[in-house]
N, C-alpha and C positions, 0 to 999 in steps of 0.2 A: 126575302121571300115576299112576293106580292100575293096577298090573299084575295084580291079582286082583280079580274081582268075581263072587261066587257067583250073582248074578242073570243073568249071561251064561251061560245053560245050555249052549249049543252049544260055547262056548270060554271057560271062566271065567278061564283064564290068557292074558294077552296074548301071551306068547312062551314058548318052551320050550327044552329042552336042544338045543344045536347051532344055534340061531337066531343070525343075525348082527344086531346092533343098531347103528343109526346115529342119532346125535344132532345136532341143529342148534341153534346158539345163537339165543336169543330175547331180546328186551328186556323190561323190566318191564311195559310195556303189554300185550304179547302174552301174558306169563305170566298177568296178571290176567284177560285175555279167556279163555284156556284153562281157568283155574281155575273161572271162572264157568260155562263150558260143561260141564266135568266135574261140577260140583256139581248141574247140572240134568239129568245123566244122559247127556250126549253123549260119544261116543268121540272123543278128539282125536288119537290116534295112528293111523298108517296101517301096514298090512302090505303088503309087496311081496315078490315072489319074487326070490331071489338066484340069478343065473345066472353063477357064477364059474368 
């Protein structure tokens, strides 16, 4: 996952100070699928609002 992309003009950084991050385990096949998607320009991470 690339956390910075200057081509994303509205929000070049995927997360910022104070954001909560949550990671999910993935297998090698899912990693390869996401890597291919990222290399083609897709965003594979999701943002969600934290209400804690």
